[in-house]
C-alpha angles and dihedrals in degrees: 000000000000119000106273128206128187120208109219136172141112119298124292099017096119103266094140092047091052089048092053088048095056096042090046094230137084092247099139121062113248125199137150087243113100118239100031094137114068110152120051116255127203128202143170107256136194129192111177105309094339116104120191143144116262126200121203112205139191115267114273108255140152119254140164117268112276093015124125092252090052090053093046086056089050089057091051092049089054089052092053091049087055097046128093091205140008135229103206105198129202134178108251089194098053094041123217121328130196087257092058093054091046095049091045086067091047089053091051092052089057087073091218131129102270124199112200108221120193104201126192090042099140115124129008098300096072099057097077091053093045091053090052089057089072086074090067089073092228095121129259116343116242104221113217142155102218086187095054101029095242120150095020089129095060091043087053093052093050093047093048091061090055100044122088119252110282117247113261110261093223087057096046118093117254116257107250129192114261116264119226092258090052092048090050089054103043118112118286114233110230127180119198107207137163144113121321118284092015090132101255096142092046094052091050090047090055089048087055097043091228142077091259094143129049116249132186139165083240112094115238101038094133114068109159124052102247123199120214130177118234130180119203121180092337095312121111124220133186103214122194121204113207143196117263113269112228127179112286094238089060095052107096109143117083091228095057090050089055091050094050091049087049089052094049088050088054091052089050092050095044126088095205124032117200106203107206121207132181102252090219095051099028127159095022117164094267090050089059091048093053091047090053090049092055091049095050087051087055095236127149108256134210121178117217117195095205127195091039090152089073093055115108093210116047105157132111091282092060090051092048090051088055091052092051095046091051094050092047101047099034105043091155088069098033113178091023110168112253123193128189106219141164114213090189097052098026095240117159095006095129091050090049094052091045091050088051092054091045090051092048092050091052090047091059094043120134122197122200117246093236090055091046095051094048088054089045094055092050092046094052094045090050093049115011119200118264122259112250121209089350091304125115118233114232115210111191113180145324134226138178113246098183146338128231085095107011106255129186139187117219112198113211141153103252109019094179091057100057110108119236088231091063090048091054088051092054091045093051091044091049092049089053099044095050099029100246103151118180095354116129108248124198123204117183123190122222132178120234117240112263106235089203094051092103093054106082124187112262113241108253 
């Protein structure tokens, strides 16, 4: 197990900024508004030659039992229990507050090594607040500026004294490239997306078997894209919970814009995207927009009709209706797998996980050139391309250039003249012939080189 550090402190002292600095990426959302972070987030961190796991937590705050604030603090307490050491962060510019003093006692009771970090210490204004931090009784404050990268050397020195001795490089195993078998068993990256309050976090919590992610009837509870590790029937998955995606015209607050941008990054990073819909209000306009976005990004897609336990009719007819609606409204991913689930009750979870694995396998599918061209000849004979401006289009042959998603190059005589309707015909025929339901398929047109292009007509 890597050495683990939890960053704790009251809201808006710069915990997420320090987290981003240590992981080397802007993974956690940062804003001047207090309380941006809600779920705990983990990342691989590096400070000089020190490597460790860092956990960003929600700001320590008091709240009524059962409230969202109280459950945020429970997430922080879980992070503290998992950690080997704590960074207790205070705001050097604001000075000490009663909450800082109260939570310093909380940190001491954790019985873990604590490094007192006085953030926002850049310039002269931070010195007074940093000196005040001595009163907390947590040792000498380490003055840093997470935003500007100041004081990282002092933080390194203090952390190096806490961490265990590194393994001798001569004794460590050499890193070797992944074999095909190892690549086939590495975690599948899955993003769970959808409109606000579609039950995404509840669904992931049931997969994990614990209340790992905060849930609430109030829409917009999730802000950061949080990654969790899940094992299902021996296969590992890295699942990203994301903020709800609303129509762009309704997004006004800066924080929601950041959350949506984070969700879109999760989609681009994922290999399979589960689009979660409310079963009682499915296939609304925003659902269709999200599905189209996933297809344009070229990710494998699975539709999950969540809250199925609230449906009055749950029989085969209801499932068939889902299938008809999906094929009619989403022709660009015709045949996309659709699963009725209930994240709250755990219904359909096994079917959903199997659908994710099947979609991932199709997304990685490769087809031999010989088989492709046998299909291609039959498809063109059954429905020849139309003549354009009185000239016949000549389609030569097709080959697959890559998978993830399956992508093909079609060589022809006049690429700019091939109608989009004919490309759609070839795409649908390809899906049907090689059993690629719901997988994004890319066909690129390319003109064959003209062997007589170098022979220009001589002037008369």
